[in-house]
C-alpha positions as CSV (number, residue, x, y, z in Angstrom):
1,M,-14.7,-14.2,-25.5
2,Q,-14.8,-16.9,-22.9
3,A,-12.3,-18.0,-20.2
4,S,-11.8,-21.3,-22.0
5,L,-11.3,-19.7,-25.5
6,P,-7.8,-18.5,-26.3
7,P,-7.6,-15.0,-27.9
8,Q,-6.3,-16.5,-31.2
9,A,-9.4,-18.6,-31.5
10,A,-11.7,-15.7,-30.7
11,V,-10.1,-13.7,-33.5
12,A,-10.3,-16.5,-35.9
13,I,-14.1,-16.9,-35.2
14,T,-14.9,-13.2,-35.6
15,N,-12.4,-12.2,-38.3
16,R,-14.5,-13.1,-41.3
17,K,-12.6,-10.9,-43.7
18,Q,-9.2,-12.3,-42.5
19,V,-7.9,-8.8,-41.6
20,G,-4.3,-9.0,-40.4
21,C,-4.3,-8.8,-36.6
22,V,-1.4,-7.8,-34.3
23,Y,-1.1,-8.9,-30.7
24,A,0.5,-6.1,-28.6
25,D,1.5,-5.9,-25.0
26,R,0.8,-2.1,-25.1
27,I,-1.4,0.3,-27.1
28,D,-0.9,4.1,-26.7
29,Y,-2.9,6.9,-28.3
30,V,-0.9,9.7,-29.8
31,V,-2.7,13.0,-29.3
32,T,-2.1,16.7,-29.8
33,S,-3.8,19.8,-28.2
34,P,-5.4,18.1,-25.2
35,V,-7.7,20.4,-23.3
36,V,-9.3,19.6,-19.9
37,I,-13.2,19.7,-20.3
38,A,-14.2,18.3,-16.9
39,E,-12.9,17.1,-13.5
40,A,-14.9,15.0,-11.1
41,R,-14.6,12.3,-8.4
42,F,-16.2,8.9,-8.4
43,G,-16.0,7.8,-4.8
44,R,-12.3,8.3,-4.0
45,L,-11.1,8.0,-7.6
46,P,-10.3,11.3,-9.5
47,F,-11.5,11.6,-13.1
48,V,-10.2,14.2,-15.6
49,A,-11.9,14.4,-19.1
50,Y,-10.1,15.8,-22.1
51,R,-10.8,16.8,-25.7
52,A,-7.8,16.2,-28.0
53,T,-6.8,15.5,-31.6
54,L,-5.9,11.8,-32.3
55,T,-2.9,11.7,-34.7
56,G,-1.8,8.1,-34.3
57,V,-1.8,4.9,-32.4
58,R,1.3,3.2,-31.1
59,V,0.9,-0.6,-31.1
60,G,3.8,-2.2,-29.3
61,G,6.7,-0.3,-30.8
62,N,5.0,0.5,-34.1
63,L,3.4,4.0,-34.7
64,R,0.3,3.9,-36.9
65,P,-0.6,7.4,-38.1
66,I,-4.2,8.5,-38.2
67,E,-5.0,10.6,-41.3
68,P,-6.9,12.7,-41.2
69,A,-6.5,13.4,-37.5
70,I,-9.7,13.2,-35.6
71,S,-11.2,14.9,-32.5
72,I,-11.6,12.5,-29.6
73,F,-12.5,12.6,-25.9
74,L,-10.5,10.7,-23.3
75,A,-10.3,10.3,-19.5
76,R,-7.4,9.9,-17.1
77,P,-7.2,9.6,-13.4
78,D,-4.7,12.5,-13.3
79,R,-4.5,16.0,-14.7
80,I,-1.8,16.6,-17.3
81,E,0.3,19.6,-16.0
82,G,0.3,22.9,-17.9
83,L,-3.0,22.4,-19.9
84,A,-5.6,25.0,-20.5
85,G,-9.2,24.2,-19.3
86,L,-12.6,24.9,-20.7
87,G,-15.6,26.1,-18.8
88,G,-14.2,26.4,-15.4
89,A,-12.2,23.1,-15.4
């Protein structure tokens, strides 16, 4: 992608199989059973790593289920309250 190339043109160039694309202002992951696996700081920024089960992706206002659900790892700058931790986290 280049600054002079609009997103639609980049998609047209790389989308050889003409898969339907959706432009969204927001994408959210829908997970269950998140567990803290690590906490650290990078400079002044906090970092909390989680293991969870991905059950869907919300694109704009549309929920796209993931079947079968899969195990994923994710990171956030904050700790989700009330979660269990692994290995001293």
